[in-house]
C-alpha positions as CSV (number, residue, x, y, z in Angstrom):
1,X,-28.6,101.4,38.9
2,X,-30.6,103.2,41.6
3,X,-28.7,105.3,44.1
4,X,-30.3,106.4,47.4
5,X,-28.9,109.0,49.8
6,X,-30.2,109.1,53.4
7,X,-30.6,112.8,54.2
8,X,-31.5,112.3,57.9
9,X,-30.6,109.8,60.5
10,X,-33.7,108.3,62.3
11,X,-32.8,109.9,65.6
12,X,-33.0,113.4,64.0
13,X,-36.8,113.3,64.5
14,X,-36.1,114.0,68.2
15,X,-34.2,117.2,67.3
16,X,-36.8,119.2,65.2
17,X,-35.5,122.6,64.1
18,X,-31.8,121.8,64.6
19,X,-30.1,122.3,61.2
20,X,-28.4,119.3,59.5
21,X,-25.8,119.9,56.9
22,X,-24.5,117.8,54.0
23,X,-21.1,118.7,52.7
24,X,-19.8,117.7,49.3
25,X,-16.1,117.3,48.1
26,X,-16.3,120.5,46.1
27,X,-17.2,122.5,49.2
28,X,-20.9,123.0,48.4
29,X,-23.1,122.8,51.5
30,X,-26.8,122.0,51.8
31,X,-28.5,122.9,55.1
32,X,-31.8,121.2,56.0
33,X,-34.0,122.2,58.8
34,X,-37.0,120.1,59.9
35,X,-40.2,121.7,61.3
36,X,-42.7,118.9,61.8
37,X,-46.3,119.9,62.7
38,X,-48.1,118.3,65.6
39,X,-50.9,115.9,64.8
40,X,-53.6,118.4,65.8
41,X,-51.9,121.4,64.3
42,X,-53.4,123.1,61.2
43,X,-49.8,123.7,59.9
44,X,-48.2,121.3,57.4
45,X,-45.1,119.3,58.4
46,X,-42.3,121.4,56.9
47,X,-38.6,121.1,56.0
48,X,-36.4,123.8,54.5
49,X,-33.4,123.1,52.3
50,X,-30.9,125.9,51.7
51,X,-28.3,125.5,48.9
52,X,-25.5,127.6,50.3
53,X,-26.5,131.3,50.0
54,X,-29.1,130.6,47.3
55,X,-32.9,130.7,47.7
56,X,-34.5,128.2,50.1
57,X,-36.6,125.3,49.0
58,X,-39.5,124.6,51.4
59,X,-41.0,121.1,51.4
60,X,-44.4,120.4,52.9
61,X,-45.7,116.9,53.5
62,X,-49.2,116.8,52.0
63,X,-50.5,113.1,52.0
64,X,-53.9,112.2,50.8
65,X,-53.5,111.7,47.1
66,X,-50.7,109.3,48.2
67,X,-48.9,108.8,51.5
68,X,-45.7,110.4,50.2
69,X,-47.2,113.4,48.4
70,X,-45.4,116.8,48.9
71,X,-45.8,120.4,47.9
72,X,-42.8,122.6,47.2
73,X,-42.3,126.4,47.7
74,X,-39.6,128.5,46.1
75,X,-40.0,132.2,46.9
76,X,-43.6,133.2,46.3
77,X,-44.4,130.1,44.1
78,X,-46.1,127.1,45.6
79,X,-46.0,123.8,43.6
80,X,-48.9,121.6,44.6
81,X,-48.7,118.6,42.2
82,X,-52.1,116.8,42.1
83,X,-53.4,118.1,45.4
84,X,-56.2,120.0,43.8
85,X,-57.3,116.9,41.9
86,X,-57.1,114.4,44.6
87,X,-60.9,114.3,45.3
88,X,-61.7,113.7,41.7
89,X,-63.5,110.6,40.4
90,X,-60.9,108.1,39.3
91,X,-58.4,109.4,41.8
92,X,-60.2,109.2,45.1
93,X,-60.1,105.7,46.5
94,X,-56.9,104.6,44.7
95,X,-54.5,102.5,46.8
96,X,-52.7,104.8,49.2
97,X,-55.5,107.5,49.0
98,X,-56.7,108.8,52.4
99,X,-59.6,111.0,53.0
100,X,-58.5,112.1,56.5
101,X,-55.0,113.0,55.3
102,X,-56.3,114.8,52.2
103,X,-58.6,117.0,54.2
104,X,-55.8,117.9,56.6
105,X,-53.4,118.6,53.7
106,X,-55.9,120.8,51.9
107,X,-56.6,122.8,55.1
108,X,-52.9,123.3,55.6
109,X,-52.3,124.4,52.0
110,X,-55.2,126.8,52.3
111,X,-53.7,128.3,55.5
112,X,-50.3,128.5,53.9
113,X,-51.6,130.5,50.9
114,X,-53.6,132.7,53.3
115,X,-50.5,133.7,55.2
116,X,-49.5,136.0,52.2
117,X,-46.0,134.8,51.3
118,X,-47.3,132.8,48.3
119,X,-48.6,134.8,45.4
120,X,-49.2,132.0,42.8
121,X,-49.9,128.3,43.0
122,X,-48.6,125.9,40.3
123,X,-50.7,122.7,40.0
124,X,-49.4,119.6,38.3
125,X,-51.9,120.2,35.4
126,X,-53.2,123.4,33.9
127,X,-52.4,127.1,34.4
128,X,-50.8,128.9,37.2
129,X,-53.4,130.1,39.7
130,X,-53.4,133.4,41.7
131,X,-53.2,132.8,45.4
132,X,-56.6,134.2,46.1
133,X,-58.3,131.9,43.6
134,X,-56.2,129.0,44.8
135,X,-57.3,129.5,48.4
136,X,-61.0,129.3,47.3
137,X,-60.2,126.2,45.3
138,X,-58.5,124.5,48.2
139,X,-61.6,125.2,50.3
140,X,-63.9,123.7,47.7
141,X,-61.8,120.6,47.1
142,X,-61.6,120.2,50.9
143,X,-65.4,120.3,51.2
144,X,-65.6,117.8,48.4
145,X,-63.1,115.5,50.1
146,X,-65.1,115.7,53.3
147,X,-68.1,114.2,51.6
148,X,-66.1,111.1,50.5
149,X,-66.4,109.1,53.7
150,X,-66.5,105.3,53.3
151,X,-65.9,105.2,49.6
152,X,-64.7,101.9,48.1
153,X,-61.1,101.3,47.3
154,X,-60.5,101.9,43.6
155,X,-58.7,98.6,42.9
156,X,-58.6,96.8,39.6
157,X,-61.7,94.7,40.3
158,X,-63.8,97.9,41.0
159,X,-62.2,99.6,38.0
160,X,-63.2,96.8,35.7
161,X,-66.7,96.6,37.1
162,X,-67.1,100.4,36.7
163,X,-65.8,100.4,33.1
164,X,-68.3,97.6,32.3
165,X,-71.1,99.6,34.0
166,X,-70.1,102.7,32.0
167,X,-70.4,100.7,28.7
168,X,-73.8,99.3,29.7
169,X,-75.0,102.7,30.8
170,X,-74.0,104.4,27.6
171,X,-75.9,101.8,25.6
172,X,-79.1,102.6,27.6
173,X,-78.5,106.3,27.5
174,X,-78.1,106.1,23.8
175,X,-81.5,104.4,23.4
176,X,-83.3,106.7,25.9
177,X,-82.0,109.9,24.3
178,X,-82.9,108.5,20.9
179,X,-86.4,107.9,22.0
180,X,-86.7,111.3,23.7
181,X,-85.3,113.1,20.7
182,X,-87.7,111.2,18.4
183,X,-90.7,112.0,20.6
184,X,-89.7,115.7,20.6
185,X,-89.3,115.7,16.9
186,X,-92.8,114.4,16.5
187,X,-94.2,117.1,18.7
188,X,-92.4,119.9,16.8
189,X,-93.6,118.4,13.5
190,X,-97.3,118.5,14.7
191,X,-96.8,122.0,16.0
192,X,-95.4,123.2,12.6
193,X,-98.4,121.5,10.9
194,X,-100.7,123.5,13.2
195,X,-98.9,126.7,12.4
196,X,-97.3,127.1,15.9
197,X,-93.8,127.8,14.7
198,X,-92.9,129.6,17.9
199,X,-93.9,126.7,20.2
200,X,-92.1,124.3,17.9
201,X,-88.9,126.3,18.2
202,X,-89.2,126.4,22.0
203,X,-89.8,122.6,22.1
204,X,-86.8,121.9,19.8
205,X,-84.5,123.9,22.2
206,X,-85.3,121.5,25.1
207,X,-82.8,118.9,23.9
208,X,-79.6,119.3,21.9
209,X,-79.9,116.3,19.6
210,X,-76.7,117.2,17.6
211,X,-74.6,117.6,20.7
212,X,-75.9,114.3,22.1
213,X,-75.1,112.5,18.9
214,X,-71.6,113.9,18.9
215,X,-71.0,113.0,22.5
216,X,-72.2,109.4,22.1
217,X,-70.3,109.0,18.9
218,X,-67.1,110.2,20.6
219,X,-67.6,107.7,23.4
220,X,-68.1,104.9,20.9
221,X,-65.0,105.8,19.0
222,X,-63.0,106.1,22.3
223,X,-64.3,102.8,23.6
224,X,-63.4,101.1,20.3
225,X,-59.8,102.3,20.5
226,X,-59.6,101.5,24.2
227,X,-60.5,97.9,23.6
228,X,-57.7,97.6,21.0
229,X,-54.9,99.4,22.9
230,X,-55.5,99.9,26.6
231,X,-55.0,97.2,29.3
232,X,-56.3,99.6,32.0
233,X,-60.1,100.2,32.5
234,X,-59.4,103.7,34.1
235,X,-59.4,105.7,30.8
236,X,-62.8,104.3,29.8
237,X,-64.2,105.1,33.3
238,X,-63.0,108.7,33.1
239,X,-64.1,109.2,29.5
240,X,-67.6,108.0,30.4
241,X,-67.8,110.4,33.3
242,X,-66.7,113.3,31.0
243,X,-69.4,112.4,28.4
244,X,-72.1,111.8,31.0
245,X,-71.3,115.1,32.7
246,X,-71.8,116.9,29.4
247,X,-74.9,114.9,28.5
248,X,-76.6,116.2,31.7
249,X,-76.3,119.7,30.2
250,X,-77.9,118.8,26.9
251,X,-81.5,118.4,28.0
252,X,-83.9,120.5,30.1
253,X,-85.2,117.9,32.5
254,X,-88.2,119.6,34.0
255,X,-89.5,121.1,30.8
256,X,-89.1,117.9,28.9
257,X,-91.0,116.0,31.5
258,X,-94.0,118.2,30.8
259,X,-94.0,117.2,27.1
260,X,-92.8,113.6,26.7
261,X,-93.2,110.6,29.0
262,X,-91.6,111.8,32.3
263,X,-90.4,108.2,33.1
264,X,-88.0,108.4,30.1
265,X,-86.5,111.7,31.4
266,X,-86.3,110.3,34.9
267,X,-84.6,107.1,33.8
268,X,-82.1,109.0,31.7
269,X,-81.3,111.4,34.6
270,X,-80.9,108.4,37.0
271,X,-78.6,106.6,34.7
272,X,-76.3,109.6,34.5
273,X,-76.4,110.2,38.2
274,X,-75.9,106.5,39.1
275,X,-72.8,106.2,37.0
276,X,-71.1,109.2,38.7
277,X,-72.1,107.8,42.1
278,X,-70.6,104.4,41.3
279,X,-67.4,106.0,39.8
280,X,-66.9,108.0,43.0
281,X,-66.9,104.8,45.0
282,X,-70.3,105.2,46.7
283,X,-73.0,102.5,46.9
284,X,-75.7,103.2,44.5
285,X,-78.8,104.7,46.2
286,X,-81.6,102.4,47.0
287,X,-84.2,101.7,49.7
288,X,-85.5,98.2,50.1
289,X,-88.7,97.4,51.8
290,X,-91.3,94.7,52.1
291,X,-93.8,95.2,49.2
292,X,-96.7,93.4,47.7
293,X,-95.5,93.2,44.1
294,X,-98.9,92.4,42.5
295,X,-100.4,95.9,42.8
296,X,-96.9,97.4,42.0
297,X,-96.8,95.4,38.7
298,X,-100.4,96.3,37.9
299,X,-99.7,100.0,38.4
300,X,-96.6,99.9,36.2
301,X,-98.5,98.1,33.4
302,X,-101.5,100.5,33.6
303,X,-99.2,103.5,33.5
304,X,-97.6,102.1,30.3
305,X,-100.9,101.3,28.7
306,X,-102.9,104.5,29.1
307,X,-102.1,108.1,28.0
308,X,-101.0,110.5,30.7
309,X,-104.2,112.5,30.2
310,X,-107.5,111.2,28.9
311,X,-109.6,113.1,26.4
312,X,-112.0,114.1,29.2
313,X,-109.2,115.5,31.3
314,X,-107.9,117.5,28.3
315,X,-111.3,119.0,27.6
316,X,-111.8,119.8,31.3
317,X,-108.4,121.5,31.5
318,X,-107.8,125.2,32.1
319,X,-109.2,127.8,29.7
320,X,-105.9,129.8,29.7
321,X,-104.3,129.3,26.2
322,X,-100.8,128.6,27.4
323,X,-101.8,126.0,30.0
324,X,-104.0,124.3,27.6
325,X,-101.2,124.2,25.0
326,X,-98.9,122.5,27.5
327,X,-101.5,119.9,28.3
328,X,-102.0,119.2,24.6
329,X,-98.2,119.0,24.0
330,X,-98.0,116.4,26.8
331,X,-100.7,114.3,25.2
332,X,-99.0,114.5,21.8
333,X,-95.5,113.7,23.1
334,X,-96.4,110.9,25.5
335,X,-97.4,107.7,23.6
336,X,-98.1,104.8,25.9
337,X,-95.6,102.0,25.4
338,X,-98.2,99.2,25.6
339,X,-100.8,101.1,23.6
340,X,-100.8,98.5,20.7
341,X,-99.6,95.5,22.7
342,X,-101.7,93.0,24.6
343,X,-100.3,92.7,28.1
344,X,-101.8,90.3,30.6
345,X,-100.9,90.1,34.3
346,X,-101.6,86.7,36.0
347,X,-101.1,86.4,39.7
348,X,-101.1,82.8,41.1
349,X,-101.3,84.2,44.6
350,X,-103.4,87.2,45.7
351,X,-100.3,88.6,47.5
352,X,-96.6,88.5,46.5
353,X,-94.5,89.9,49.3
354,X,-90.8,90.6,48.6
355,X,-87.9,92.7,49.9
356,X,-87.5,95.1,47.0
357,X,-86.2,98.5,46.0
358,X,-89.3,99.8,44.3
359,X,-87.6,102.4,42.0
360,X,-85.1,99.9,40.6
361,X,-87.8,97.2,40.2
362,X,-90.0,99.7,38.3
363,X,-87.1,100.6,36.0
364,X,-86.3,96.9,35.5
365,X,-89.8,96.0,34.5
366,X,-90.1,99.0,32.3
367,X,-86.8,98.3,30.5
368,X,-87.9,94.6,30.0
369,X,-91.3,95.7,28.5
370,X,-89.5,98.2,26.3
371,X,-87.1,95.5,25.1
372,X,-90.0,93.1,24.2
373,X,-92.0,95.8,22.4
374,X,-88.9,97.0,20.6
375,X,-88.2,93.5,19.3
376,X,-91.7,93.1,18.0
377,X,-93.6,91.3,20.8
378,X,-97.3,91.6,19.9
379,X,-98.4,89.9,23.2
380,X,-96.8,90.0,26.6
381,X,-97.6,87.9,29.6
382,X,-96.5,88.6,33.2
383,X,-97.0,85.8,35.7
384,X,-96.3,86.0,39.4
385,X,-95.9,83.2,41.9
386,X,-94.5,82.6,45.4
387,X,-91.9,79.8,45.2
388,X,-89.4,78.2,47.6
389,X,-86.7,80.6,46.4
390,X,-88.8,83.7,46.9
391,X,-91.2,85.8,44.8
392,X,-90.8,85.2,41.1
393,X,-92.1,87.3,38.2
394,X,-91.8,85.8,34.7
395,X,-92.3,88.2,31.7
396,X,-92.7,86.5,28.4
397,X,-93.1,88.0,24.9
398,X,-93.8,86.4,21.5
399,X,-91.2,87.9,19.1
400,X,-91.4,88.6,15.4
401,X,-87.7,89.8,15.3
402,X,-84.8,87.8,16.5
403,X,-81.2,88.7,17.4
404,X,-82.0,92.3,17.9
405,X,-80.5,92.6,21.3
406,X,-76.9,92.5,22.4
407,X,-75.4,90.7,25.5
408,X,-74.5,94.1,26.9
409,X,-78.2,94.8,27.4
410,X,-78.6,91.5,29.3
411,X,-75.6,92.4,31.5
412,X,-77.2,95.8,32.3
413,X,-80.6,94.2,33.1
414,X,-79.0,91.7,35.4
415,X,-77.1,94.4,37.3
416,X,-80.4,96.4,37.6
417,X,-82.1,93.3,39.0
418,X,-79.3,93.0,41.6
419,X,-79.9,96.6,42.7
420,X,-83.7,95.9,42.8
421,X,-83.1,93.0,45.2
422,X,-83.1,89.9,43.1
423,X,-81.7,87.9,40.2
424,X,-82.6,87.8,36.6
425,X,-82.7,84.7,34.3
426,X,-83.0,85.4,30.6
427,X,-84.2,82.7,28.1
428,X,-84.9,82.6,24.4
429,X,-86.5,79.7,22.7
430,X,-88.9,79.0,19.8
431,X,-89.7,82.7,19.2
432,X,-90.4,83.3,22.9
433,X,-88.3,85.7,25.0
434,X,-88.6,85.3,28.7
435,X,-87.2,87.2,31.7
436,X,-87.5,85.6,35.2
437,X,-86.9,87.8,38.1
438,X,-86.6,86.2,41.6
439,X,-86.6,88.4,44.6
440,X,-84.1,87.4,47.2
441,X,-85.4,86.7,50.7
442,X,-84.8,89.4,53.3
């Protein structure tokens, strides 16, 4: 049985500051005083409850995390519940969340702490925080909340889509980091063989392979348990964010880009950043424009077929030993993807105009070519044509290995095709694997 007690009559809102008392049969008395803040006031709406002659309990209305969120103050302690976490991914955007209300509540809480009567703040999770530290935290969270304009509502559909994207991203991150670690291991092996133990040690430090393996393994274990036990997609979303945040700290992006193929490093970094962007409720970054795809495709294929530096460029490089060593390392660590694969581009039309996001299209074509090479394609054909439905690019490979790819990879590639500005159709028949990308009209 649920019992409700109306503390205030509706008309009491017109008598702010006038005490209202509740008397009980045993003679106990509770006095409640309302002190609502005006809409444009930096102060929080406030009510005080006195239990006879005992200490007062101050209640502050702090919506944002939810419409009915409150903070409580007893003496010099301020209890703030989840106010400090209300701008976090997985919380911001939930039904009832309000950016405008949250910013106002955080400003009011910061002001309240600054007035000096509060010495410690007690959040709903974690340790008690000294007032000075809490004031700075309120300020930082407020700045974070102010950046969350126009985020999507975190309803079940978006939670499911984000959890699926997390799973897809982690599969690709696993492959990219495996390739990067393998390339770096090859570089360090060559350096050891050349007697450059110091350079080999420096190269090894650029990526924490053991930490990466542990993080990815932890996510796989969590995802396996989640699929068995949890009906909610939110835990998987948040676990992926935790893992990806840690993965960002396991590799030195700029230094790695100077040794191994920089496109590998760039795509790994973009995957990690894109997931956090999607989790927070923002639209993934992109810039579509009218492009002629024929030279774009030819440039991608050329870039994946030739070493970053030719023999002539290496020999003509700087005389300074350190600079020359870095150039040599780059040549050793960057093996062209299509180095041993025949790849032919056939354009049915001299021009193939499409409304495309270039970066996402480049990533899509690169992933597809990697997929075909990884499954043993010895020959790859890329054919472009202008059809009634739009610009169409068909990538076909002759495979020697079958069944190597999982449906999750296809789902990831289709999502990437959407972000590039088109659709992707995947076919497999008689040892041929084909990917047909059609750019949507503007």
